[in-house]
PQR file of N, CA, C, O and H, with PARSE charges and radii, in Angstrom:
ATOM      1  N   MET A   1       0.037  -1.281  -0.229 -0.4000 1.5000
ATOM      2  CA  MET A   1       0.136   0.501  -0.153 -0.0000 2.0000
ATOM      3  C   MET A   1       0.924   1.504  -0.193  0.5500 1.7000
ATOM      4  O   MET A   1       1.736   1.826   0.675 -0.5500 1.4000
ATOM      5  N   THR A   2       0.721   2.004  -1.152 -0.4000 1.5000
ATOM      6  CA  THR A   2       1.387   3.336  -1.014 -0.0000 2.0000
ATOM      7  C   THR A   2       0.789   4.862  -0.203  0.5500 1.7000
ATOM      8  O   THR A   2      -0.410   5.064  -0.400 -0.5500 1.4000
ATOM      9  H   THR A   2       0.062   1.743  -1.857  0.4000 1.0000
ATOM     10  N   PHE A   3       1.362   5.695   0.483 -0.4000 1.5000
ATOM     11  CA  PHE A   3       0.759   6.203   1.323 -0.0000 2.0000
ATOM     12  C   PHE A   3       0.969   7.366   0.043  0.5500 1.7000
ATOM     13  O   PHE A   3       1.745   7.093  -0.872 -0.5500 1.4000
ATOM     14  H   PHE A   3       2.336   5.531   0.642  0.4000 1.0000
ATOM     15  N   SER A   4       0.301   8.526   0.056 -0.4000 1.5000
ATOM     16  CA  SER A   4       0.719   9.774  -0.542 -0.0000 2.0000
ATOM     17  C   SER A   4       1.230  10.870   0.721  0.5500 1.7000
ATOM     18  O   SER A   4       0.936  10.551   1.873 -0.5500 1.4000
ATOM     19  H   SER A   4      -0.330   8.748   0.800  0.4000 1.0000
ATOM     20  N   GLY A   5       1.725  11.704   0.567 -0.4000 1.5000
ATOM     21  CA  GLY A   5       2.183  12.324   1.545 -0.0000 2.0000
ATOM     22  C   GLY A   5       1.593  14.147   1.131  0.5500 1.7000
ATOM     23  O   GLY A   5       1.760  15.315   1.481 -0.5500 1.4000
ATOM     24  H   GLY A   5       1.964  11.963  -0.369  0.4000 1.0000
ATOM     25  N   GLU A   6       1.105  13.595   0.505 -0.4000 1.5000
ATOM     26  CA  GLU A   6      -0.317  15.012   0.356 -0.0000 2.0000
ATOM     27  C   GLU A   6      -1.583  14.585   1.710  0.5500 1.7000
ATOM     28  O   GLU A   6      -2.149  15.471   2.351 -0.5500 1.4000
ATOM     29  H   GLU A   6       0.970  12.646   0.221  0.4000 1.0000
ATOM     30  N   LYS A   7      -1.835  13.100   1.934 -0.4000 1.5000
ATOM     31  CA  LYS A   7      -2.451  12.742   3.507 -0.0000 2.0000
ATOM     32  C   LYS A   7      -1.902  13.377   4.308  0.5500 1.7000
ATOM     33  O   LYS A   7      -2.643  14.037   5.037 -0.5500 1.4000
ATOM     34  H   LYS A   7      -1.376  12.380   1.413  0.4000 1.0000
ATOM     35  N   PHE A   8      -0.453  13.476   4.540 -0.4000 1.5000
ATOM     36  CA  PHE A   8      -0.031  13.819   6.481 -0.0000 2.0000
ATOM     37  C   PHE A   8      -0.282  15.962   5.885  0.5500 1.7000
ATOM     38  O   PHE A   8       0.357  16.752   6.581 -0.5500 1.4000
ATOM     39  H   PHE A   8       0.149  12.940   3.948  0.4000 1.0000
ATOM     40  N   TYR A   9      -0.607  16.193   5.447 -0.4000 1.5000
ATOM     41  CA  TYR A   9      -1.079  18.234   5.384 -0.0000 2.0000
ATOM     42  C   TYR A   9      -2.522  17.569   6.359  0.5500 1.7000
ATOM     43  O   TYR A   9      -2.721  17.871   7.536 -0.5500 1.4000
ATOM     44  H   TYR A   9      -1.126  15.551   4.882  0.4000 1.0000
ATOM     45  N   SER A  10      -3.512  16.513   5.445 -0.4000 1.5000
ATOM     46  CA  SER A  10      -4.770  16.901   5.944 -0.0000 2.0000
ATOM     47  C   SER A  10      -4.649  16.235   7.392  0.5500 1.7000
ATOM     48  O   SER A  10      -5.084  16.753   8.420 -0.5500 1.4000
ATOM     49  H   SER A  10      -3.350  16.267   4.489  0.4000 1.0000
ATOM     50  N   VAL A  11      -4.181  15.366   7.334 -0.4000 1.5000
ATOM     51  CA  VAL A  11      -4.169  14.656   8.938 -0.0000 2.0000
ATOM     52  C   VAL A  11      -4.231  15.699  10.415  0.5500 1.7000
ATOM     53  O   VAL A  11      -4.846  15.950  11.451 -0.5500 1.4000
ATOM     54  H   VAL A  11      -3.828  14.945   6.498  0.4000 1.0000
ATOM     55  N   GLY A  12      -2.923  16.084   9.444 -0.4000 1.5000
ATOM     56  CA  GLY A  12      -2.420  17.587  10.348 -0.0000 2.0000
ATOM     57  C   GLY A  12      -3.044  18.557  10.707  0.5500 1.7000
ATOM     58  O   GLY A  12      -3.087  18.974  11.865 -0.5500 1.4000
ATOM     59  H   GLY A  12      -2.423  15.880   8.602  0.4000 1.0000
ATOM     60  N   ASP A  13      -3.514  18.955   9.902 -0.4000 1.5000
ATOM     61  CA  ASP A  13      -5.271  19.988  10.221 -0.0000 2.0000
ATOM     62  C   ASP A  13      -6.618  19.056  10.720  0.5500 1.7000
ATOM     63  O   ASP A  13      -7.708  19.623  10.789 -0.5500 1.4000
ATOM     64  H   ASP A  13      -3.479  18.617   8.962  0.4000 1.0000
ATOM     65  N   HIS A  14      -6.510  17.713  11.040 -0.4000 1.5000
ATOM     66  CA  HIS A  14      -7.815  17.276  11.735 -0.0000 2.0000
ATOM     67  C   HIS A  14      -7.373  17.184  13.638  0.5500 1.7000
ATOM     68  O   HIS A  14      -7.853  17.425  14.745 -0.5500 1.4000
ATOM     69  H   HIS A  14      -5.625  17.252  10.984  0.4000 1.0000
ATOM     70  N   LEU A  15      -6.084  16.639  12.945 -0.4000 1.5000
ATOM     71  CA  LEU A  15      -5.412  17.329  14.342 -0.0000 2.0000
ATOM     72  C   LEU A  15      -5.818  18.683  15.225  0.5500 1.7000
ATOM     73  O   LEU A  15      -6.403  18.950  16.275 -0.5500 1.4000
ATOM     74  H   LEU A  15      -5.693  16.443  12.045  0.4000 1.0000
ATOM     75  N   GLU A  16      -5.230  19.275  14.285 -0.4000 1.5000
ATOM     76  CA  GLU A  16      -5.032  20.745  15.096 -0.0000 2.0000
ATOM     77  C   GLU A  16      -6.408  21.309  15.561  0.5500 1.7000
ATOM     78  O   GLU A  16      -6.684  22.171  16.395 -0.5500 1.4000
ATOM     79  H   GLU A  16      -4.755  19.058  13.432  0.4000 1.0000
ATOM     80  N   GLU A  17      -7.026  20.691  14.907 -0.4000 1.5000
ATOM     81  CA  GLU A  17      -8.462  21.247  14.663 -0.0000 2.0000
ATOM     82  C   GLU A  17      -9.364  20.783  15.860  0.5500 1.7000
ATOM     83  O   GLU A  17     -10.090  21.603  16.422 -0.5500 1.4000
ATOM     84  H   GLU A  17      -6.801  19.991  14.229  0.4000 1.0000
ATOM     85  N   HIS A  18      -9.298  18.824  16.441 -0.4000 1.5000
ATOM     86  CA  HIS A  18      -9.277  18.801  17.360 -0.0000 2.0000
ATOM     87  C   HIS A  18      -9.377  18.145  19.005  0.5500 1.7000
ATOM     88  O   HIS A  18      -9.941  17.302  19.703 -0.5500 1.4000
ATOM     89  H   HIS A  18      -8.708  18.158  15.984  0.4000 1.0000
ATOM     90  N   SER A  19      -8.513  19.083  19.000 -0.4000 1.5000
ATOM     91  CA  SER A  19      -8.037  19.466  20.426 -0.0000 2.0000
ATOM     92  C   SER A  19      -7.059  20.588  20.244  0.5500 1.7000
ATOM     93  O   SER A  19      -6.586  21.189  19.280 -0.5500 1.4000
ATOM     94  H   SER A  19      -8.055  19.767  18.433  0.4000 1.0000
ATOM     95  N   TYR A  20      -6.983  20.618  21.082 -0.4000 1.5000
ATOM     96  CA  TYR A  20      -5.859  22.565  21.458 -0.0000 2.0000
ATOM     97  C   TYR A  20      -5.194  21.439  22.436  0.5500 1.7000
ATOM     98  O   TYR A  20      -3.994  21.623  22.236 -0.5500 1.4000
ATOM     99  H   TYR A  20      -7.367  20.129  21.866  0.4000 1.0000
ATOM    100  N   ASP A  21      -5.310  20.300  23.448 -0.4000 1.5000
ATOM    101  CA  ASP A  21      -4.120  19.461  23.748 -0.0000 2.0000
ATOM    102  C   ASP A  21      -2.706  19.846  23.602  0.5500 1.7000
ATOM    103  O   ASP A  21      -2.788  20.753  22.773 -0.5500 1.4000
ATOM    104  H   ASP A  21      -6.285  20.151  23.611  0.4000 1.0000
ATOM    105  N   GLU A  22      -1.654  19.737  23.850 -0.4000 1.5000
ATOM    106  CA  GLU A  22      -0.209  20.374  23.582 -0.0000 2.0000
ATOM    107  C   GLU A  22      -0.018  18.836  22.788  0.5500 1.7000
ATOM    108  O   GLU A  22       0.878  18.788  21.945 -0.5500 1.4000
ATOM    109  H   GLU A  22      -1.587  19.001  24.523  0.4000 1.0000
ATOM    110  N   GLU A  23      -1.102  17.173  23.116 -0.4000 1.5000
ATOM    111  CA  GLU A  23      -0.017  16.402  22.205 -0.0000 2.0000
ATOM    112  C   GLU A  23      -0.712  16.664  20.803  0.5500 1.7000
ATOM    113  O   GLU A  23      -0.017  17.243  19.969 -0.5500 1.4000
ATOM    114  H   GLU A  23      -1.830  17.212  23.801  0.4000 1.0000
ATOM    115  N   TYR A  24      -1.149  16.543  20.683 -0.4000 1.5000
ATOM    116  CA  TYR A  24      -2.405  16.580  19.326 -0.0000 2.0000
ATOM    117  C   TYR A  24      -1.881  17.950  18.790  0.5500 1.7000
ATOM    118  O   TYR A  24      -1.799  18.089  17.570 -0.5500 1.4000
ATOM    119  H   TYR A  24      -1.714  16.074  21.361  0.4000 1.0000
ATOM    120  N   GLN A  25      -1.494  19.049  19.682 -0.4000 1.5000
ATOM    121  CA  GLN A  25      -0.734  20.549  18.887 -0.0000 2.0000
ATOM    122  C   GLN A  25       0.344  19.632  18.261  0.5500 1.7000
ATOM    123  O   GLN A  25       0.529  19.673  17.045 -0.5500 1.4000
ATOM    124  H   GLN A  25      -1.560  18.936  20.674  0.4000 1.0000
ATOM    125  N   ARG A  26       0.756  19.158  18.719 -0.4000 1.5000
ATOM    126  CA  ARG A  26       2.513  18.218  18.562 -0.0000 2.0000
ATOM    127  C   ARG A  26       2.242  17.556  17.221  0.5500 1.7000
ATOM    128  O   ARG A  26       2.488  17.978  16.091 -0.5500 1.4000
ATOM    129  H   ARG A  26       0.606  19.125  19.707  0.4000 1.0000
ATOM    130  N   SER A  27       1.709  16.483  17.589 -0.4000 1.5000
ATOM    131  CA  SER A  27       0.939  15.695  16.909 -0.0000 2.0000
ATOM    132  C   SER A  27       1.045  16.088  14.997  0.5500 1.7000
ATOM    133  O   SER A  27       1.326  15.474  13.967 -0.5500 1.4000
ATOM    134  H   SER A  27       1.509  16.140  18.507  0.4000 1.0000
ATOM    135  N   ALA A  28       0.571  17.649  15.446 -0.4000 1.5000
ATOM    136  CA  ALA A  28      -0.354  17.671  13.716 -0.0000 2.0000
ATOM    137  C   ALA A  28       1.003  18.830  13.058  0.5500 1.7000
ATOM    138  O   ALA A  28       1.190  19.280  11.928 -0.5500 1.4000
ATOM    139  H   ALA A  28       0.343  18.147  16.283  0.4000 1.0000
ATOM    140  N   VAL A  29       1.763  19.008  14.366 -0.4000 1.5000
ATOM    141  CA  VAL A  29       3.516  20.555  13.746 -0.0000 2.0000
ATOM    142  C   VAL A  29       4.292  19.084  12.846  0.5500 1.7000
ATOM    143  O   VAL A  29       4.936  19.340  11.828 -0.5500 1.4000
ATOM    144  H   VAL A  29       1.611  18.642  15.285  0.4000 1.0000
ATOM    145  N   GLY A  30       4.167  17.646  13.298 -0.4000 1.5000
ATOM    146  CA  GLY A  30       5.445  16.561  13.406 -0.0000 2.0000
ATOM    147  C   GLY A  30       3.984  16.477  11.928  0.5500 1.7000
ATOM    148  O   GLY A  30       4.791  16.411  11.002 -0.5500 1.4000
ATOM    149  H   GLY A  30       3.644  17.437  14.124  0.4000 1.0000
ATOM    150  N   ARG A  31       3.007  16.451  11.421 -0.4000 1.5000
ATOM    151  CA  ARG A  31       2.630  16.029  10.355 -0.0000 2.0000
ATOM    152  C   ARG A  31       3.095  17.700   9.246  0.5500 1.7000
ATOM    153  O   ARG A  31       4.066  17.883   8.512 -0.5500 1.4000
ATOM    154  H   ARG A  31       2.350  16.505  12.174  0.4000 1.0000
ATOM    155  N   PHE A  32       2.572  18.115   9.397 -0.4000 1.5000
ATOM    156  CA  PHE A  32       2.643  19.402   9.159 -0.0000 2.0000
ATOM    157  C   PHE A  32       4.218  19.572   8.291  0.5500 1.7000
ATOM    158  O   PHE A  32       4.421  20.221   7.265 -0.5500 1.4000
ATOM    159  H   PHE A  32       1.784  17.966   9.994  0.4000 1.0000
ATOM    160  N   TYR A  33       5.243  18.723   9.128 -0.4000 1.5000
ATOM    161  CA  TYR A  33       6.715  18.621   9.165 -0.0000 2.0000
ATOM    162  C   TYR A  33       6.740  17.603   7.545  0.5500 1.7000
ATOM    163  O   TYR A  33       7.278  17.901   6.479 -0.5500 1.4000
ATOM    164  H   TYR A  33       5.078  18.196   9.962  0.4000 1.0000
ATOM    165  N   TYR A  34       6.096  16.601   7.839 -0.4000 1.5000
ATOM    166  CA  TYR A  34       6.024  15.794   6.489 -0.0000 2.0000
ATOM    167  C   TYR A  34       5.592  16.359   5.697  0.5500 1.7000
ATOM    168  O   TYR A  34       6.070  16.203   4.573 -0.5500 1.4000
ATOM    169  H   TYR A  34       5.659  16.358   8.705  0.4000 1.0000
ATOM    170  N   ALA A  35       4.816  17.009   5.831 -0.4000 1.5000
ATOM    171  CA  ALA A  35       3.565  17.089   4.517 -0.0000 2.0000
ATOM    172  C   ALA A  35       5.004  18.310   3.990  0.5500 1.7000
ATOM    173  O   ALA A  35       5.924  18.223   3.177 -0.5500 1.4000
ATOM    174  H   ALA A  35       4.428  17.136   6.744  0.4000 1.0000
ATOM    175  N   CYS A  36       4.833  18.703   4.347 -0.4000 1.5000
ATOM    176  CA  CYS A  36       6.526  19.518   3.972 -0.0000 2.0000
ATOM    177  C   CYS A  36       7.163  19.060   3.616  0.5500 1.7000
ATOM    178  O   CYS A  36       7.976  19.873   3.174 -0.5500 1.4000
ATOM    179  H   CYS A  36       4.086  18.774   5.008  0.4000 1.0000
ATOM    180  N   TYR A  37       7.565  17.811   3.382 -0.4000 1.5000
ATOM    181  CA  TYR A  37       9.089  16.907   3.358 -0.0000 2.0000
ATOM    182  C   TYR A  37       8.804  16.440   1.827  0.5500 1.7000
ATOM    183  O   TYR A  37       9.572  16.553   0.872 -0.5500 1.4000
ATOM    184  H   TYR A  37       6.905  17.151   3.740  0.4000 1.0000
ATOM    185  N   TRP A  38       7.289  15.799   1.850 -0.4000 1.5000
ATOM    186  CA  TRP A  38       7.465  15.131   0.436 -0.0000 2.0000
ATOM    187  C   TRP A  38       6.902  16.025  -0.105  0.5500 1.7000
ATOM    188  O   TRP A  38       6.362  15.281  -0.923 -0.5500 1.4000
ATOM    189  H   TRP A  38       6.665  15.707   2.626  0.4000 1.0000
ATOM    190  N   LYS A  39       6.462  17.204  -0.440 -0.4000 1.5000
ATOM    191  CA  LYS A  39       6.520  18.936  -1.472 -0.0000 2.0000
ATOM    192  C   LYS A  39       7.175  18.539  -1.541  0.5500 1.7000
ATOM    193  O   LYS A  39       7.239  17.410  -2.028 -0.5500 1.4000
ATOM    194  H   LYS A  39       6.901  17.809   0.224  0.4000 1.0000
ATOM    195  N   CYS A  40       8.568  19.489  -0.897 -0.4000 1.5000
ATOM    196  CA  CYS A  40      10.041  19.732  -1.251 -0.0000 2.0000
ATOM    197  C   CYS A  40      10.301  18.178  -1.428  0.5500 1.7000
ATOM    198  O   CYS A  40      11.430  18.455  -1.025 -0.5500 1.4000
ATOM    199  H   CYS A  40       8.516  20.406  -0.502  0.4000 1.0000
ATOM    200  N   ARG A  41      10.337  16.997  -1.614 -0.4000 1.5000
ATOM    201  CA  ARG A  41      11.037  15.130  -2.292 -0.0000 2.0000
ATOM    202  C   ARG A  41      10.597  15.805  -3.323  0.5500 1.7000
ATOM    203  O   ARG A  41      11.741  15.736  -3.770 -0.5500 1.4000
ATOM    204  H   ARG A  41       9.419  16.772  -1.942  0.4000 1.0000
ATOM    205  N   ILE A  42       9.974  16.456  -4.217 -0.4000 1.5000
ATOM    206  CA  ILE A  42       8.789  15.854  -5.513 -0.0000 2.0000
ATOM    207  C   ILE A  42       9.112  16.360  -5.546  0.5500 1.7000
ATOM    208  O   ILE A  42      10.136  16.070  -4.928 -0.5500 1.4000
ATOM    209  H   ILE A  42       9.044  16.512  -3.853  0.4000 1.0000
ATOM    210  N   ILE A  43       9.283  18.226  -6.171 -0.4000 1.5000
ATOM    211  CA  ILE A  43       9.974  19.289  -6.770 -0.0000 2.0000
ATOM    212  C   ILE A  43      11.156  18.783  -7.428  0.5500 1.7000
ATOM    213  O   ILE A  43      11.287  18.550  -8.630 -0.5500 1.4000
ATOM    214  H   ILE A  43       8.451  18.462  -6.673  0.4000 1.0000
ATOM    215  N   LEU A  44      12.528  18.552  -5.923 -0.4000 1.5000
ATOM    216  CA  LEU A  44      13.177  18.498  -6.149 -0.0000 2.0000
ATOM    217  C   LEU A  44      13.093  17.374  -7.220  0.5500 1.7000
ATOM    218  O   LEU A  44      13.017  17.992  -8.282 -0.5500 1.4000
ATOM    219  H   LEU A  44      12.421  18.741  -4.947  0.4000 1.0000
ATOM    220  N   LYS A  45      13.075  16.506  -7.397 -0.4000 1.5000
ATOM    221  CA  LYS A  45      13.152  15.202  -8.206 -0.0000 2.0000
ATOM    222  C   LYS A  45      12.885  15.499  -9.707  0.5500 1.7000
ATOM    223  O   LYS A  45      13.241  14.877 -10.708 -0.5500 1.4000
ATOM    224  H   LYS A  45      13.137  16.004  -6.534  0.4000 1.0000
ATOM    225  N   LYS A  46      11.818  17.152  -9.504 -0.4000 1.5000
ATOM    226  CA  LYS A  46      11.317  17.415 -11.455 -0.0000 2.0000
ATOM    227  C   LYS A  46      13.105  18.324 -11.596  0.5500 1.7000
ATOM    228  O   LYS A  46      13.658  18.487 -12.684 -0.5500 1.4000
ATOM    229  H   LYS A  46      11.529  17.658  -8.691  0.4000 1.0000
ATOM    230  N   ARG A  47      13.733  18.807 -10.198 -0.4000 1.5000
ATOM    231  CA  ARG A  47      14.792  19.648 -10.467 -0.0000 2.0000
ATOM    232  C   ARG A  47      15.647  19.903  -9.747  0.5500 1.7000
ATOM    233  O   ARG A  47      15.616  21.063  -9.336 -0.5500 1.4000
ATOM    234  H   ARG A  47      13.285  18.674  -9.314  0.4000 1.0000
ATOM    235  N   PRO A  48      16.806  19.013  -9.232 -0.5600 1.5000
ATOM    236  CA  PRO A  48      16.977  18.448  -8.913  0.2800 2.0000
ATOM    237  C   PRO A  48      18.403  19.634  -8.089  0.5500 1.7000
ATOM    238  O   PRO A  48      19.159  19.759  -9.053 -0.5500 1.4000
ATOM    239  N   ILE A  49      19.118  20.548  -6.788 -0.4000 1.5000
ATOM    240  CA  ILE A  49      19.489  21.109  -6.732 -0.0000 2.0000
ATOM    241  C   ILE A  49      20.858  21.728  -7.364  0.5500 1.7000
ATOM    242  O   ILE A  49      21.670  20.844  -7.636 -0.5500 1.4000
ATOM    243  H   ILE A  49      18.505  20.446  -6.005  0.4000 1.0000
ATOM    244  N   GLY A  50      21.262  22.958  -7.638 -0.4000 1.5000
ATOM    245  CA  GLY A  50      22.226  23.038  -8.976 -0.0000 2.0000
ATOM    246  C   GLY A  50      22.200  22.785 -10.331  0.5500 1.7000
ATOM    247  O   GLY A  50      23.287  22.528 -10.847 -0.5500 1.4000
ATOM    248  H   GLY A  50      20.603  23.677  -7.417  0.4000 1.0000
ATOM    249  N   ASP A  51      20.930  22.801 -11.239 -0.4000 1.5000
ATOM    250  CA  ASP A  51      20.230  23.041 -11.652 -0.0000 2.0000
ATOM    251  C   ASP A  51      20.107  24.179 -11.839  0.5500 1.7000
ATOM    252  O   ASP A  51      19.115  24.603 -12.433 -0.5500 1.4000
ATOM    253  H   ASP A  51      20.046  23.010 -10.820  0.4000 1.0000
TER
END
């Protein structure tokens, strides 16, 4: 089963809105971080650094 990196953002968004407890907010930040990582990974595969 493959996992779309874009799903990390929607999971983070859900966690952020679900509760303002610290553990939910920290988990949301982690999912947003990985969403950015996956987006950058896709961009850099298309155009490597140095080109």
